[in-house]
N, C-alpha and C positions, 0 to 999 in steps of 0.2 A: 422569574429564568430568563435569560437572556437570550433576545431577539438571533436567527439563522444570522442576519445581515450583520450584526454587533459579534459575533463570536466569530466570524469570517474575515470581517477584520483585524480581528485578534490573530486571527492564525497568519492571516497573511503577513503582518508587521513583522510578528516574532522570527517567520521563517525567512522573509528578505535579510533580516538583521542579522540571522545564524548565517545564511548566506554569504552576505559579506565578510563577516568573521572567518567565515570556512576558506573565503579565497583569498583571505589576507594570512592566511597561517598556512595556507598550499605552497607559498611563496619562500619559505623558509624550511629548512630539513624536517623531515617527520620521524616522528618517534611512533615505531610500529611494532605491537606486540600480539601475541599468539591468544585466543581464549578458544582454545582446541578446536573442537567440532564450529564451533560458531565462528570459526573462522580471525580474518586479522582485525585488532583496533586501531586506533593511532590518540594519537592528544588532540585529534583535531573533534572525533565523535567526545572525548569527554569536554571538550570547552563549547562546543554547541548544546549538551547537553546542559551544563551550568546554563548554559545565557539562555536556553528555552526555559530550564526548571525556574529563573528568576523574571523571564519577562510574565508565561504563563500563569502558574501560579502566584508570582504577586499581583495578577488581575483578577484572578477569578481564585481566593483562597480555600476555599469551599468544596473545589472540585478536586476528582482523585486522580490520580496520577498513575502511569507507567511506562517505563523508559528502558528500552535494551540496554541502556550502560547503568543503570540503578536497580538495587537490588528490591526486589517485588516484596512489597507490604500490601497483602490481601485486604488488611482493615483500611488503607489509605484509599479503596477504589470501590470496594465490592459495598452497595448500598449509597453511594454521592449521587445526587442530581446528574452530574456528568461525568465525566470523567477525561483525561489528555491520555494519548496512548502516542507516545512517542519513539519513533527512532531517528536518532541523531543524524545520523549518516547513515543511508540505506543502500550499500554497493561500494563497504569499503574495500573490498581487493578493486575495483574500480579507481577509486580517489588513491589509491595506491599505487597504481598501475598508469595514473595521469589520463586515463580513459573519460570523457564529459558523458557518464552514463550510472552515476551517482546523484542523489538526492537527499535533499530532508520533508522528512514525510512528517508530518503531525496532524494527527485524528483528534478526533471529537465524537465520544461514545455517550448515549442516553439511556439509560438500563440496559440489555444487551445488544441493543442496534447502532451501527455507523450511523451518528447523525451530522458532523459536516468534517471537512478537510481542505489540509493546503500541502502539495507536496510541489517542492520548489527545484527543480536542476540550476544550480549557479553556475554553471560554466555555459550554458547555453540560454540563460536568463527567462526559462519556462518557468511561469506560476499556473500551476492548475489549481482550481479552489472551487470547492461545491457543499451544499448542504441540503439536505432533504427539504424540500417544496420551497426553495430558493432557485433551485437553477444551476448548474456550472456555469465556468467561463477560464479561458485559457487567456493569459496576459489581458484581462479584461472584458475579452468578447467572448459571447455566448458559444456553449461547443454541447456537442452532444454526441452519441454512441452513433454507429453506423445501422442503417437499415438492412442489410445484407442479408438476407434470409437464405442461401446455398452455403456448403461447407465447401464445393469444388471453388478453387479459387481466394477461398477467404485469407484476409492477410491475419495469422497466426503470430503473438507475440509470445516465444517461448523457447525452446530448446527442442530442435529439429529430429534432433536421437531419441526425443518422447514421443515422437507418434511414428518411427519405424520401430518397436518395439514389436517382440512377438506376442507379448501380452493382451493383445488385441483380438479383439473376437473375428474382425474384418477390418480390413486396411483401410488406414485412413485417406480418402480422396487427397490428389495434390492440391498442398495449399504453398503460400508465401510465408515461409516461417521466419521471422525475423525474431534474433535475441537481441535481450537488453539485460545486462546485469544487475538493477535494481529492481524489487519488485514493485514497488510505489510506483517506479515510473513506467514499468509496464503498465499496471492500471491505468498511470494516468495516461496514458496512451491512447488506451482505448475508451478511456473517459472523451477525448478528444476526439473521436473516430478515426484518429491514424493508423489504428489497429481494428480489427474486427472483434478480437478474443486474446485471452490467454486464461492457460491451465495453468495453477499452480499445484503441484503432485507431493503428497507427503502433509507433513505436520508443518503448518508456518501461526508462526506467532501473532499475537493482534495487533502489535506494533507493527508489523510487517504490511499487515494490507486495511485497517480501521479508516486510514485517512482515505487510500484508494476504494475500498467499499462505500462511502458517502458519497464520493467525486462520482462515481459512477451510476449510481440508484440516480443522482441528483442529474447526471445526464441522459437520464431515462433509457440505461442500462440494468441490466439484472446479475446479482452478483449469489452464488451458493455456493453448498458445499460441491464433492461430485456427485452427489446424491439428488438435487434438487431441492434440498432444504434451505433453509434460512440459516445466516450464521449467528451463532449466539456469542457474541462476545462479552469482555470480563466475567469471566467465570471464574473460580479458583484456581484453576490451570489455562490459563490465558493464549488458546491456542485452535485451529481450527485444523483439522484434517483433508486439508486442503480445498482447494478453490476454481469457482471457475468462474469466469466474468466475460461478459460477452452484449452486444447491442438486444434486445426483448426477442427479436425475429429468430437467432441465430442462436439464442442460449438453449431452449429446450434442444437442438440439433445436437449439441453438445451433450448435452446430459442424456438424450441417448445412448452413446459410449461408454460414456465416465462413470455413468451407474453401473455398469458389470467389474468396474474394479472393488479388489478389497478394502474393507473400511479401518483405517488403524487402528481404530476405537475396540476394535474385537481384538485386537492384539495387545493390547494394553494392559 
């Protein structure tokens, strides 16, 4: 099996090359289509997906593959030693709107656990990488999650309306809620300590969260479902019933609140 350092070198190189391609294509007229509830998709999504497929599977032909922009074949990933989980453009609506909050998310899962990831924002040139047991970095400089241990004043990356809902048994304390469109970007910023936490409500696909889960864990944080249980990735249905990600000290305080939420698996 390849070392963590070798895997990160591959993931980062592929993500950077994909970022150059995406920026180049963004200077030309976009071809935008709708995927219904899954939102828009563009020619850039497809072009980046093709490049990543060639670079990653070309280097690791025995690994599994899951991408938002390709049909899922369970036999191509379940039982493989490691599986790439790719969102070629995470935050396509931001890309279409020329908002610099879209990312290229390249995750690597070992068994059912996130192992390594690279999340790249081509417009801000931020490259977040990390692997379990290897640490995490932002543009080559070591990074770690925040040490905050209080919800009051916490920098939460998410949607403000989510914390004003009457669904909560007790009101949330005042927090600084920062909105970012890309799920992967939210998780990367938590890994870098630029946000204290993020909560992703409802079903989230593995390609949205695999890279971020690996990078946050590598940076010393904790990633779980809303009830505090470890995420189990690369299942036949590759999705998680929500995600809570934060520094290690803050995470249990979030779980105290999110554990009252209904589990969507009960309604499945």
